[in-house]
C-alpha positions, 0 to 999 in steps of 0.5 A: 794923890794927883788926878789922872789927865784923862779924869781931869779932862773928863771933869773939865768937859763936864763942867763946861757942858753944865755952863753951856760952853762948847769944848772938845778934845783936839789932841788926846794925850797920855791918859795918866800923866799927860799935860793939858793945854786949853785953847780958848777960841772966842770965834772972832779970829782971836784965841788964847792958850793956857797951861798949868803951872806950879808956883814954887813959892806958894805950892799952888797950881794955876793956869797961866797964858801960854799964847794969845792973839791971832788964832792961827798963831796960837794954833802954831804954838800948840802944834810946836808944843805937840811936836815936842810932847806927844803925850800932851792933851789939847782941849779947845773951848769955844766961847764968844764971851771968853769963858773958860772956867779954868779959874773956877773952884776945883779946876786948878788940877 
């Protein structure tokens, strides 16, 4: 059984709070089945966006980069994704050290 998108987002935000990493919901997608994108803002004009991907060979779900570089360019990619998928969640994480916790145990979703 898969977790709902809203439950995963709530757990992710709680995990980030425990680490003292600010994060917020930029776009609230479908509560049950919406996909989630995570934007990491390093507060220096640069950003990365991550999406969950399913590896057909291993059966694992992992977070892979969708876009990286200038924050405005990453924002443009996220805006295009939102136009094609209105059920999409976008979470923005702000951390100068580049921590996003997506590689932490249990975050593969």
